[in-house]
N, C-alpha and C positions, 0 to 999 in steps of 0.2 A: 955509468950507476946505476944495478941492475936492484927494479924497487920489488920486494918482498907484496905480493900481490896478497898473501893470506890476511899478512898483517895488515896492509891498505884498510883490509875487509871488514876487520875487528875493527878498523879504528873508527873507518866509513858509521859502522852496525852502532860502535858508540855514540860520537856525532847524533845521530840519526837519533838514536834513543833519549839522550841529553833535552836536543831542543822538541824531539815529542810530549816529553812530561811538559820539558816547560810552557807550550802551545795550550796543552792540554789545560794547565793551571788558566792560561790564558783566555780558553775557552771556554771555562765554567765561572767564570767573571766575566766577559763578556756577554757569552749563549752568541758572537760573533758566528758565523756560517766560513767566512772566510777561515777562523782560527781551526774549526771542526776539519773542513778537507785540509787544510794544509796538516794537522796531526796526525789526519788517517796518508796521506803520501809521506807523510815520516815514517809510519807506523811501514807501510808497506816494501820502502827502499831500505826499509832496519832488515824484514824480513824477508826482501830477496836476498838480499847480500850474506842472510843465516843459510840459506837453501845453495847459494855458490862456495860454501867450505864444503862440500861435499863434491866438489867437482875434485875427480880424480881415485874415485871410491866407489863400492859397488850402490853406492845412492845415488850415482850422477845422473842413472835412467829417470827416474822422477824427478830427482832436485835440480837438473837443470830447463827443464820445461819449468817446473813449479818457478823457479827464478825469474827467469823473464816475463812469466804470465806477473809476476808480483810488480815486478820493478816498471812495467808498460802500465799497470794499471794505479801505478804511483804515479805518470806522467799525468795520466789521464785525471787525475784528483786535482794536480794542480791546476788542468782545464778548470774542474769545474767551481773549483777555486775563485781560479781568476773569473768566472758566468755567475758564481755568486757575486760580485763584487757590483755589477749592472744587474744587478734582482733579476737574474735572468735562471729558472731551475733547469739542470742536465737530468735527459728520460737516462736509466738505467741501464737501459738498453744498449744505449751509445758508450756509458763509459764502460761495462761488461765485452763487449762486442772487441775490442783491443785485446785484452786480454786473454779472450778465449781464441782466437786469430791465433796469435802467439805463441799460446801452447798449445794448438796445434797442428803447428809450421813444425815446433820442436820435436813433438810427437812422432814426424813424418820423418825426420832425419835422423833417426838411430842414435837418438841421446847414448845411448848404452856404453857407446864407441866414439863419438864424437862430441865433443866438448862444445863447440860452437852448432849445434841443434837447432835450426833455425833461427842460425843468428840472421840472414839480412831481412827476416823478417819481425824478430824484434826492433833495430837498430832502423829500420823504418816506423815501426809502432811509435820507437819512443822522439824520435823528431816531427812526427806526425801532432802528439800527446805535446809536445814542447811547442811547438810552434801554433797550437790552436791553443795556449795560453798564451802565447807573445801577443799573436792579437784582440784579444780579448784583454789582457791589461792593457794595450795599444790605445784600443778604442777607448776607454777609461778618460770622461772630462775631466782635464786640473782642476775645475771647478769644485766637483769634487772631491778628491781622491789628490793629494799631493805626493807621495813617495811612489805612486807607481811606475815613474816612469826608468828605475830604477831595477826595478824586479821586472818589468815588461824588457828590459836590455840583457839582464842577469839568464831572463827566460831564452831571449832569443842566442844569445851566447850557445847556451844547452841545445838549440834545436841546427842552430848549425850545426856545434860540433855532430852529434848525429847522425846528423845529413851526410854532413863530408865523410865520416866515420863508415855511413853504410857506403859513398862510392869509391871510397875506399878497401872498402869488405869485397866490393866483385870485382874491383880489379885486378887485384894481389891476392883476395883469399888474409884468411883468417893467421897465416905464419908469413906473410912476404913481409921486406924490411920495412916499409910506412909504415904498415899496419900495429906492427913489432913494436917501431918505438914510439908513436906516438898519439896510437890509438887502440893500445893495450886492456885489457884487465885493470889495470895496476896505474896505469894513465888515466882515466878515467875515475877511478877510484880517487884520485889525488886530487882530480877538478872538481868535485863533485863534492867534497869535504872543503875546499878554499870555497865555493859557491855557497854552500849551504852558512858557515861563518859569516863571511860577507853579507850574504842578504837579511840575514836574522834580523837584525834592527829593522831592518824597514818592514818585514813583515809584521813584525808588531804593532809597528806605529800603522798600518796596515789598516792589520782586526778593528783598534781603536779608532780609526776614524771609522770602520765600517759602521758600527758600535753608534757614533754620534750621529750618522747620519739617518741611522735606521730609526734613533731617538727626534733626530731634526724632522724626519718626516711622519713619525707617527703623530707628535708637538703639532703639523702646519695640517693633516688630516682631520676630516669628521670620521670619526670608529663605524657610523654604521651606513654613509655613502663610497667611503674613500675619495669624497672632493673634497674639496682644497674648507678649510671650517672659513668662519668669519670674518675672527682678524688677520689669518694670512692671505684671504683673499681682498679685505682691503688695504692692506700693506702693497702686495703685488701690482693690482688693482690700479691705487693712486699713485706708482709708478708709471703705471704704461698708459696709465692716463696723460702724466704730463711731459712723458714724452714725447706721446702723439700731438702733442697741443703744441709742443717746441719745432718739433717737423711739419705742421699747417696743415695735420691728417684727424680726421673727426673720427669720437666714438660712437656705440652704444652699450646699453646696458639693457639688461632685460632681465626685471621682476616674474615669479612664477611662482604659485598658488595654489597650493592642492587645493579642490575644492569641497566640502564639507567632510570637512577628514577627521571630523568631530565625531562625524556620525558610523566612518570605518569602526575605528578603534570602539567608540559603545556597543554598536552593534554585532562584531569582531573579534576586536580583544586586539591589544597591542602591535600583539606576532606580527598578524593581519597586514594592520597601519604600517610598522618597519615596512614590510614587503611590498607595497608599495609605495614607500617611500625609496628604496632600493630600485624596483622598478622604477621612479621617475627618474633616479638619479644614471640609471644604466643606459635608458633609452635619450638621458641630455647627452651624457658624454661621449653615446655614440651617433649623435648627430652632430655636434661643435667639428669647428674645426679646432689641428692642431697647436695652432693659434691665440686660442679664447684661452679666457678663465671662468674657469667653474665652478662656487662655490655653495656649502648650507648655511640659507642666513639664519634660519633661527625656526627651528618648529618643522611645517612643513612645506617652506615658504623657500624658494631657489635663486642664486641669481647671476647671470653672465655678462662678460664682456668679453666685444665683439672688438678686438681693438680694428680700427682703418675701416669699419664697416660703416651702412648707411640703416637708416628706419627698414627699407624693404628688403634686407639681410637682413635685418634681425626677425623680424616676421614670416621669414622663407625657414630659419634656425624654427624659431618655435612650434611653427607648422609641422615639421622634419620629428622632431619631440613628439608632437601629441603624435603622427601614427608609429613610430616606434612604441609609444607606449600603448597605444588600440591593442598592438600584436603583441605585445610583454603576454606571458604564460600567469594567471590568476591563480590563487586557490581555488581550489572547486566550491560553486557559489557565492565567490566572491568577481565583483565588476569589481575594475582596478577606477579611485576617483576620477573624471573632470579638471582638467587643469586653467585657471588665467591668467593670462600672461599682460603685462605692463611694461612697453617700450619705449626710450628714452634716449634721445640723439645730442649729440651735442661737442663745438667746437674749441669749448672756453677752456679744459684741461681742468672744469672740477666737478671730482666724482662725486660730491656731494648732491651737489645741485642737481645733479644728473637721476641718481637715484632718488633722490626727492621725485624727483617728475616722472620718474619709471610708478613711484610709489600711485602716485595719484594719479597714474592712466590706472595703473591694478585696483585700483579702490571705486571708480570709472569700470573698470569691466566684471566687477562681483554683482555693482548696482543694477549694470545690463542685463541680468541671470546667468554670470559667471558662464564659464567654458565659453570662452572667447578672446581675442586679443585688438591692447588698443594703444596705441600711439601717441606717442606725447610729442605733439608739430608745434612750432610758433603762433602763436594765433591759430590753433584749430586742434579737435579731436576727431580721430578717423578710428571708427571698425573694424 
């Protein structure tokens, strides 16, 4: 059976256009970055196939390099969309490097007479773009997304197909029997159509999951500092303390309060007060371990849970936060406030009682003149 290359490319373009329209509507509804990148990838796929329709005409000299570059840009857009699921931005120069290299390679191999000008670079770049997308999708946690495995498999199949296609291209060229039978442009268009239709539902579901995750993230974070808000901190910290108690391990809580914060607001305005809060939050997040929890407890008060750590570790963390805050750049003519800390440690698994002990230690730190660390210990107070 001989496949009609032009008809398949037109069909692929129609499928890509239809899916791009559907995903654009999804993007307008959800504002999901993944939907946006997938729309762009489909648009580039459609444009590249339109350029290929000029093969065999006098316009081939520019159409083939352009078509190759557009398809590679589409593959790298799928990669960028996959990265967006992990909240990782993609630099524009990385997105443009592949298409530019592909276009230059095509332009250097007599595109006016050679329909496969730059073919090896094009195939290698397609394999690279889809391979990178496969890696990003495979790294997603199942707890964050439920449908990414299907997409990872689909992207991996396409990456493998283009990699094998490139190897066959090197071994026998575009006119070889295996290449024209299993890796021709017509066969590739047919596979791409099947893949696009097959994964469309998963991609819609994934875009919706991304929206839900973004909303959940926004709901659990303090808007000014990016730290956990009080409700989310208490939920997560309570679970962690109970888990540690069951395992026979201790927990430590640090309560921190910015000294004389009202005076900062009164003297310099709320914008400077917000800058001080952000500076402390940044110093805090830069000082704690990845296993620790940190949240904004209210106003200028913050709370940190140190799982498996004792009061001495809490003191070290508090001192590190102070050093980082001192090194932070303050607005001109302003000094960031000092900080008072209350630290409490427990083996009981009672987070509320531990916070109460830390709060009493913090109150004592304030009474002792502020800008100090007070630790709550059974039967003692330690400066």
